[in-house]
LUMPAVEX-200514 format. One record per residue (C-alpha): residue number from 1; residue in three letters; z, y, x. Coordinates in steps of 0.25 Angstrom, whole numbers. Each point is the difference from the previous one (the first is absolute). Example, Ala and Ser with C-alpha at 12.3 -4.5 7.8 and 13.67 -1.06 7.14 Angstrom:
<pts>
[1, 'ALA', [31, -18, 49]]
[2, 'SER', [-2, 14, 6]]
</pts>
This chain:
<pts>
[1, 'MET', [0, 0, 0]]
[2, 'LYS', [-4, 14, 5]]
[3, 'LEU', [11, 10, 3]]
[4, 'LEU', [-4, 8, -13]]
[5, 'GLN', [1, -12, -9]]
[6, 'ALA', [13, -4, 6]]
[7, 'LYS', [6, 13, -2]]
[8, 'LEU', [-4, 1, -14]]
[9, 'ALA', [4, -14, -3]]
[10, 'LYS', [14, 4, 1]]
[11, 'TYR', [-2, 8, -13]]
[12, 'THR', [4, -10, -11]]
[13, 'ALA', [6, 9, -11]]
[14, 'PRO', [-11, -3, -10]]
[15, 'GLN', [1, -15, 3]]
[16, 'GLN', [15, 0, -2]]
[17, 'ALA', [-2, 7, -14]]
[18, 'LYS', [-10, -9, -4]]
[19, 'ALA', [8, -12, 4]]
[20, 'ALA', [12, 6, -9]]
[21, 'GLY', [-10, 2, -12]]
[22, 'VAL', [2, 15, 0]]
[23, 'TYR', [-13, 5, 7]]
[24, 'PRO', [-4, 12, -9]]
[25, 'TYR', [-13, 5, 6]]
[26, 'PHE', [-15, -3, -2]]
[27, 'ARG', [2, -5, -14]]
[28, 'ALA', [-14, -2, -6]]
[29, 'ILE', [-3, 7, -13]]
[30, 'SER', [-12, -7, -8]]
[31, 'SER', [-1, 11, -10]]
[32, 'GLU', [-2, 15, -2]]
[33, 'GLN', [12, 9, 4]]
[34, 'GLU', [5, 2, -14]]
[35, 'PRO', [14, 1, -4]]
[36, 'GLU', [-1, -15, -1]]
[37, 'VAL', [-6, -8, 11]]
[38, 'ILE', [-3, -14, 3]]
[39, 'ILE', [6, -7, 12]]
[40, 'GLU', [0, -14, 3]]
[41, 'GLY', [-5, -3, -14]]
[42, 'ARG', [11, 7, -7]]
[43, 'LYS', [1, 14, -6]]
[44, 'VAL', [10, 10, 6]]
[45, 'LEU', [3, 14, -3]]
[46, 'MET', [-5, 9, 12]]
[47, 'PHE', [11, 10, 4]]
[48, 'GLY', [-6, 1, 15]]
[49, 'SER', [-13, 8, -2]]
[50, 'ASN', [-2, 14, 5]]
[51, 'CYS', [-10, 4, -11]]
[52, 'TYR', [9, 9, -7]]
[53, 'SER', [-11, 5, -10]]
[54, 'GLY', [-3, -15, -4]]
[55, 'LEU', [-15, 2, 2]]
[56, 'VAL', [-3, -11, 10]]
[57, 'SER', [-7, -9, -10]]
[58, 'ASP', [-5, 11, -10]]
[59, 'PRO', [-14, -4, -5]]
[60, 'ARG', [-5, 14, 2]]
[61, 'ILE', [3, 0, 14]]
[62, 'LYS', [-6, -14, 2]]
[63, 'GLU', [-13, 5, -6]]
[64, 'ALA', [0, 12, 9]]
[65, 'ALA', [1, -9, 12]]
[66, 'ILE', [-10, -9, -5]]
[67, 'GLU', [-10, 11, -2]]
[68, 'ALA', [2, 6, 13]]
[69, 'THR', [-2, -14, 7]]
[70, 'ARG', [-13, -1, -8]]
[71, 'LYS', [-5, 13, 5]]
[72, 'TYR', [6, 1, 15]]
[73, 'GLY', [3, -15, 3]]
[74, 'THR', [13, -6, 5]]
[75, 'GLY', [2, 8, 12]]
[76, 'CYS', [-4, 12, 9]]
[77, 'ALA', [-2, -8, 14]]
[78, 'GLY', [5, 12, 8]]
[79, 'SER', [10, 11, 1]]
[80, 'PRO', [0, 14, -8]]
[81, 'PHE', [-4, 6, 14]]
[82, 'LEU', [-13, -7, 1]]
[83, 'ASN', [-7, -8, -11]]
[84, 'GLY', [12, -2, -10]]
[85, 'THR', [0, 13, -8]]
[86, 'LEU', [-5, -2, -14]]
[87, 'ASP', [-2, 11, -10]]
[88, 'LEU', [10, -7, -8]]
[89, 'HIS', [10, 2, 11]]
[90, 'LYS', [-2, 15, 0]]
[91, 'GLN', [1, 0, -15]]
[92, 'LEU', [14, -7, 1]]
[93, 'GLU', [4, 10, 11]]
[94, 'ALA', [-3, 12, -9]]
[95, 'ARG', [7, -7, -12]]
[96, 'ILE', [12, -2, 8]]
[97, 'ALA', [0, 14, 6]]
[98, 'GLU', [0, 5, -14]]
[99, 'TYR', [10, -9, -6]]
[100, 'ILE', [10, 2, 12]]
[101, 'GLY', [-3, 15, 1]]
[102, 'LYS', [-4, 1, 15]]
[103, 'GLU', [-13, 5, 6]]
[104, 'ASP', [-5, -12, 6]]
[105, 'VAL', [2, -15, 0]]
[106, 'MET', [-3, -12, 10]]
[107, 'ILE', [-1, -14, -5]]
[108, 'TYR', [5, -11, 9]]
[109, 'SER', [-1, -16, -1]]
[110, 'THR', [15, -2, -3]]
[111, 'GLY', [12, 9, -2]]
[112, 'PHE', [6, -6, 13]]
[113, 'GLU', [-12, 5, 8]]
[114, 'VAL', [2, 14, -6]]
[115, 'ASN', [14, 1, 6]]
[116, 'LEU', [-4, -7, 12]]
[117, 'GLY', [-12, 9, 3]]
[118, 'VAL', [5, 13, -5]]
[119, 'VAL', [14, 0, 6]]
[120, 'SER', [-5, -5, 14]]
[121, 'CYS', [-10, 11, 3]]
[122, 'LEU', [5, 13, -6]]
[123, 'THR', [10, 4, 10]]
[124, 'GLY', [0, 1, 16]]
[125, 'ARG', [9, -3, 11]]
[126, 'GLU', [8, 12, -2]]
[127, 'ASP', [1, 0, -15]]
[128, 'TYR', [9, -8, -9]]
[129, 'ILE', [0, -10, -11]]
[130, 'ILE', [13, 0, -8]]
[131, 'ARG', [1, -11, -10]]
[132, 'ASP', [11, -6, -10]]
[133, 'GLU', [6, -12, 6]]
[134, 'GLN', [-4, -9, -12]]
[135, 'ASP', [-15, 5, 0]]
[136, 'HIS', [-10, -11, -3]]
[137, 'ALA', [-4, -9, 11]]
[138, 'SER', [-14, 6, 1]]
[139, 'ILE', [6, 14, 3]]
[140, 'ILE', [9, -7, 11]]
[141, 'GLU', [-13, -6, 6]]
[142, 'GLY', [-7, 12, 0]]
[143, 'SER', [11, 8, 7]]
[144, 'ARG', [1, -11, 10]]
[145, 'LEU', [-15, 2, 4]]
[146, 'ALA', [1, 15, 1]]
[147, 'PHE', [3, 6, 13]]
[148, 'SER', [10, 10, -6]]
[149, 'PRO', [15, -2, 1]]
[150, 'VAL', [5, -6, -13]]
[151, 'LEU', [13, 5, -6]]
[152, 'LYS', [7, -8, -12]]
[153, 'TYR', [9, 7, -10]]
[154, 'LYS', [10, -8, -9]]
[155, 'HIS', [-5, -5, -13]]
[156, 'ASN', [-2, 12, -9]]
[157, 'ASP', [10, 8, 7]]
[158, 'MET', [-4, 14, 1]]
[159, 'GLU', [11, 4, 10]]
[160, 'SER', [-5, -10, 9]]
[161, 'LEU', [-15, 4, -1]]
[162, 'GLU', [4, 15, 3]]
[163, 'LYS', [7, -5, 12]]
[164, 'GLN', [-12, -7, 5]]
[165, 'LEU', [-9, 12, -3]]
[166, 'GLN', [10, 9, 8]]
[167, 'ARG', [-3, -9, 12]]
[168, 'CYS', [-15, 3, 0]]
[169, 'ALA', [-6, 11, 8]]
[170, 'PRO', [-3, 11, -10]]
[171, 'ASP', [-15, 2, 5]]
[172, 'LYS', [-4, -14, -1]]
[173, 'VAL', [-5, -8, -12]]
[174, 'LYS', [10, -7, -8]]
[175, 'LEU', [-5, -11, -10]]
[176, 'ILE', [10, -5, -10]]
[177, 'VAL', [-4, -13, -7]]
[178, 'THR', [7, -6, -11]]
[179, 'ASP', [-2, -10, -12]]
[180, 'GLY', [0, 7, -13]]
[181, 'VAL', [6, -12, -7]]
[182, 'PHE', [6, -10, 10]]
[183, 'SER', [-6, -13, -2]]
[184, 'MET', [12, -9, 1]]
[185, 'GLU', [12, 8, -4]]
[186, 'GLY', [-8, 7, -12]]
[187, 'ASP', [7, 14, 3]]
[188, 'VAL', [-8, 13, 1]]
[189, 'ALA', [-1, 9, 12]]
[190, 'ASN', [6, 14, -2]]
[191, 'LEU', [-13, 7, 1]]
[192, 'PRO', [4, 14, -4]]
[193, 'GLU', [10, 0, 11]]
[194, 'ILE', [-9, -6, 10]]
[195, 'VAL', [-10, 11, -3]]
[196, 'ARG', [10, 11, 1]]
[197, 'LEU', [4, -5, 14]]
[198, 'ALA', [-15, -1, 4]]
[199, 'LYS', [-2, 14, -3]]
[200, 'LYS', [13, 4, 7]]
[201, 'TYR', [-4, -7, 13]]
[202, 'ASP', [-16, 2, -1]]
[203, 'ALA', [-2, -15, -2]]
[204, 'THR', [-11, -8, -7]]
[205, 'VAL', [3, -10, -11]]
[206, 'MET', [-7, -13, -3]]
[207, 'VAL', [5, -9, -12]]
[208, 'ASP', [-4, -14, -3]]
[209, 'GLU', [-2, -1, -15]]
[210, 'ALA', [-3, -15, 0]]
[211, 'HIS', [11, -3, -10]]
[212, 'GLY', [0, 14, -7]]
[213, 'ILE', [-14, 0, -5]]
[214, 'GLY', [0, -5, -14]]
[215, 'VAL', [15, 2, -2]]
[216, 'PHE', [3, 14, 2]]
[217, 'GLY', [-7, 13, -3]]
[218, 'LYS', [-10, 4, -10]]
[219, 'GLY', [-10, -11, -3]]
[220, 'GLY', [7, -8, 11]]
[221, 'ARG', [-3, 10, 11]]
[222, 'GLY', [12, -4, 8]]
[223, 'THR', [13, 6, 5]]
[224, 'CYS', [-6, 13, 6]]
[225, 'ASP', [-5, 4, -13]]
[226, 'HIS', [13, -4, -7]]
[227, 'PHE', [8, 9, 9]]
[228, 'GLY', [-11, 11, 0]]
[229, 'VAL', [-2, 0, 15]]
[230, 'THR', [-15, -5, 1]]
[231, 'ASP', [-4, 13, 6]]
[232, 'ASP', [11, 0, 10]]
[233, 'VAL', [-2, -14, 5]]
[234, 'ASP', [-11, 0, 10]]
[235, 'LEU', [-5, -15, -1]]
[236, 'ILE', [2, -9, -12]]
[237, 'MET', [-3, -15, 3]]
[238, 'GLY', [-3, -10, -11]]
[239, 'THR', [-5, -14, -2]]
[240, 'PHE', [-9, -7, -10]]
[241, 'SER', [7, -13, 1]]
[242, 'LYS', [11, 3, -10]]
[243, 'SER', [-2, 9, -12]]
[244, 'PHE', [-15, 2, 2]]
[245, 'ALA', [-1, -15, -1]]
[246, 'SER', [-10, -2, 12]]
[247, 'LEU', [0, 0, 15]]
[248, 'GLY', [0, 12, 10]]
[249, 'GLY', [7, 13, 3]]
[250, 'PHE', [-2, 15, 1]]
[251, 'ILE', [5, 12, 7]]
[252, 'ALA', [0, 13, -8]]
[253, 'CYS', [1, 13, 8]]
[254, 'ASP', [-8, 13, 5]]
[255, 'LYS', [-14, -1, 6]]
[256, 'GLU', [5, 4, 14]]
[257, 'ILE', [8, -13, 0]]
[258, 'THR', [-10, -9, -5]]
[259, 'ASN', [-11, 6, 9]]
[260, 'PHE', [9, -5, 12]]
[261, 'LEU', [4, -13, -6]]
[262, 'ARG', [-14, -4, -3]]
[263, 'HIS', [-4, 1, 14]]
[264, 'HIS', [13, -5, 7]]
[265, 'SER', [8, -10, -10]]
[266, 'ARG', [-3, -14, 6]]
[267, 'SER', [3, -8, -12]]
[268, 'TYR', [-10, 8, -8]]
[269, 'ILE', [-11, 1, 10]]
[270, 'PHE', [1, -15, 4]]
[271, 'THR', [2, -7, -13]]
[272, 'ALA', [-10, -3, -11]]
[273, 'SER', [0, 8, -12]]
[274, 'ILE', [7, -5, -13]]
[275, 'THR', [-9, -8, -9]]
[276, 'PRO', [-8, 6, -11]]
[277, 'ALA', [8, -8, -10]]
[278, 'SER', [13, 5, 5]]
[279, 'THR', [-6, 14, 0]]
[280, 'ALA', [-4, 0, -14]]
[281, 'ALA', [13, -7, -5]]
[282, 'ALA', [8, 11, 6]]
[283, 'LEU', [-9, 11, -7]]
[284, 'LYS', [2, -7, -13]]
[285, 'ALA', [15, -2, 2]]
[286, 'ILE', [2, 15, 2]]
[287, 'ASP', [-8, 3, -13]]
[288, 'ILE', [9, -10, -8]]
[289, 'MET', [13, 5, 6]]
[290, 'GLU', [-4, 14, -5]]
[291, 'GLN', [-5, -4, -13]]
[292, 'GLU', [12, -9, -4]]
[293, 'PRO', [13, 7, 3]]
[294, 'TRP', [7, -11, -8]]
[295, 'ARG', [-1, -9, 12]]
[296, 'GLN', [9, 9, 8]]
[297, 'GLU', [9, 3, -12]]
[298, 'HIS', [2, -15, -3]]
[299, 'LEU', [3, -3, 15]]
[300, 'TRP', [11, 10, 0]]
[301, 'ASN', [6, -5, -13]]
[302, 'ILE', [1, -14, 5]]
[303, 'THR', [4, 5, 14]]
[304, 'ASN', [12, 7, -6]]
[305, 'PHE', [3, -12, -9]]
[306, 'ALA', [0, -9, 12]]
[307, 'LEU', [9, 9, 9]]
[308, 'GLU', [10, 1, -11]]
[309, 'GLY', [0, -15, -2]]
[310, 'PHE', [2, -3, 15]]
[311, 'ARG', [11, 10, 1]]
[312, 'GLU', [7, -5, -12]]
[313, 'MET', [-1, -14, 6]]
[314, 'GLY', [8, 5, 12]]
[315, 'CYS', [-12, -2, 10]]
[316, 'GLU', [-1, 9, 12]]
[317, 'ILE', [-13, 7, -1]]
[318, 'GLY', [3, 12, 10]]
[319, 'THR', [-6, 14, -4]]
[320, 'THR', [-13, -4, -6]]
[321, 'SER', [-5, 8, -12]]
[322, 'THR', [-14, -6, 0]]
[323, 'PRO', [-8, -13, -5]]
[324, 'ILE', [4, -6, 14]]
[325, 'ILE', [14, -6, -2]]
[326, 'PRO', [7, -6, 12]]
[327, 'LEU', [11, -10, -3]]
[328, 'TYR', [8, -2, 13]]
[329, 'ILE', [4, -14, 4]]
[330, 'ARG', [4, 4, 14]]
[331, 'ASP', [-3, -14, 6]]
[332, 'ASP', [-13, -6, 4]]
[333, 'TYR', [1, -14, -5]]
[334, 'LYS', [7, 3, -12]]
[335, 'THR', [-11, 10, -3]]
[336, 'TYR', [-10, -12, 1]]
[337, 'HIS', [9, -9, -9]]
[338, 'VAL', [1, 11, -10]]
[339, 'THR', [-15, 2, 0]]
[340, 'ARG', [-3, -15, -2]]
[341, 'ASP', [10, -1, -11]]
[342, 'LEU', [-6, 12, -7]]
[343, 'PHE', [-14, -6, 1]]
[344, 'ASP', [5, -13, -6]]
[345, 'GLU', [5, 8, -11]]
[346, 'GLY', [-14, 6, -2]]
[347, 'LEU', [0, 13, 8]]
[348, 'PHE', [-8, 4, 12]]
[349, 'VAL', [8, 10, 9]]
[350, 'ASN', [-2, 4, 14]]
[351, 'PRO', [11, -3, 11]]
[352, 'VAL', [2, 10, 11]]
[353, 'VAL', [7, -5, 12]]
[354, 'THR', [1, 3, 15]]
[355, 'PRO', [-7, 5, 7]]
[356, 'ALA', [-6, 9, -11]]
[357, 'VAL', [15, 4, -3]]
[358, 'ALA', [13, -1, 8]]
[359, 'PRO', [7, -13, -3]]
[360, 'GLN', [11, 7, -8]]
[361, 'ASP', [-11, 6, -9]]
[362, 'THR', [-8, -12, -5]]
[363, 'LEU', [-4, 1, -14]]
[364, 'ILE', [-9, -4, -12]]
[365, 'ARG', [-11, 10, -3]]
[366, 'PHE', [-2, 1, -15]]
[367, 'SER', [-12, 8, -4]]
[368, 'LEU', [-6, 4, -13]]
[369, 'MET', [-14, 3, -6]]
[370, 'ALA', [-4, 8, -12]]
[371, 'THR', [-5, -13, -7]]
[372, 'HIS', [14, -6, 0]]
[373, 'THR', [7, -1, -13]]
[374, 'LYS', [14, 3, -4]]
[375, 'GLU', [2, -15, -4]]
[376, 'GLN', [-5, -5, 14]]
[377, 'VAL', [10, 10, 7]]
[378, 'GLU', [11, -6, -9]]
[379, 'PHE', [-4, -14, 3]]
[380, 'ALA', [1, 4, 15]]
[381, 'LEU', [14, 6, -1]]
[382, 'GLU', [5, -12, -7]]
[383, 'LYS', [-5, -9, 12]]
[384, 'PHE', [5, 9, 10]]
[385, 'ARG', [14, 0, -7]]
[386, 'LYS', [-1, -16, 1]]
[387, 'VAL', [-4, -1, 14]]
[388, 'PHE', [9, 11, 6]]
[389, 'ARG', [12, -6, -7]]
[390, 'LYS', [-4, -13, 6]]
[391, 'HIS', [0, 6, 14]]
[392, 'GLY', [13, 9, -2]]
[393, 'LEU', [-8, 13, 1]]
[394, 'ILE', [6, 5, -14]]
[395, 'GLN', [12, -3, -8]]
</pts>
C-alpha cells in the first residue's frame, strides 16, 4: 500500500458508524423532493431540504427547464469567459439584478464557487478579510485562498467585530463577510449594526443570502431587503440550489466590482457555465416567488408553529428564528442514533456533527419548506417527542 493510501486507511469513522447501523449519509432518494419522499422503498417526511420555497418539483419550473434544454442543449461546454455565455444567462443576470436591487450580477456554476471566487480575489496582501467565526465553509475556503490577513470575530458579536476593525490600517480595504442566515444555527446576522460599523470604519460588506432568499424580504429577496440595507451592502451573494430550485449561484454588486471579477475570479473563468436547464429553472422560480406570496407567508406560519412546539417540548434550539431549527444533541454518536430512530419513525432530518461543528455543539438540523402542511409538522413534533424522550433529551 502506498503512503497516501496507508495514511487515509486510518480514517475509519464511517465504517464504525455503518457497523453500528447508524450511518446517516448518502441516503438514496428515489422520488422528487416533495415534503414526502421515498427512500429504501418507504415513504418518509422530508425535513432536511433547503428548498424553502417548496418549488423544487414544481411542474412550471420543470417545463421551463425542458424547453431550455430543447433550445440550447444539455450544457455549454465552456466557461462564461470563453464560449459558455448564452443570451439566457444574460437574461437571468439582468433579472436577478432587478430582483435583488443591484447594478450588475454575475452567475457562477455553484453557490460555493461564488464565495470561493469572490472572497479569494477582491483583496490584496495589505488588505483585510473580516468574517464571522461561523460563516459557511465556502467563505472560509475563499478566505484561505486570499493573500490577505483574515480576522475572525465572535459569532454575531458586534463588539468583537468592532475590535477587529480597529486592528486594521484605516487606509486599507476591509472586507466584512457574513452569512445573512447562518445555515446550521438558523439565526440571523445583525446586518443593521454591521452596516453601521462598516460606515464608521470605511469597510466593505458582503452578505451570503443562500438561506435568506425565499425566506426574508419582499418577494423573498433576503435579509438585506428585510433590514432595508440593500443599498448599504456592497456585495450580495445567492445560490440557485435552495429557494430557486435549481443549481448555480450569483454575486450582485456594482459594475466596478463585476468588471474586476469577470477577469480575475478563477472559479468563474475556469469553470463551465451553468446548464440551460438550470438557468431557465432559476428564472421561472423568481417569477413564481414574486407572484405567489402565499408561499412565504405559509412558510412563516409553519415555522412559528414548529418553533413554539419544540420550545414547549423543552428542546434546546438556540436563538433560531427561521425555518432552520437546530436541535442540539451535543454528542456525535447520540446524534447518529437519534437520526436513525427518527428515520425509523418516518422523518428525514440531517445530523450535524464534527468537524462541521464542535463536538459539544452537535445537532439535528430540522428545516421547513413552504409546501409542508401543519399536519405534517404536528406529526414530526410527535415523533421528536417520542425519540427525544427515549434518549433522555427531554423530560
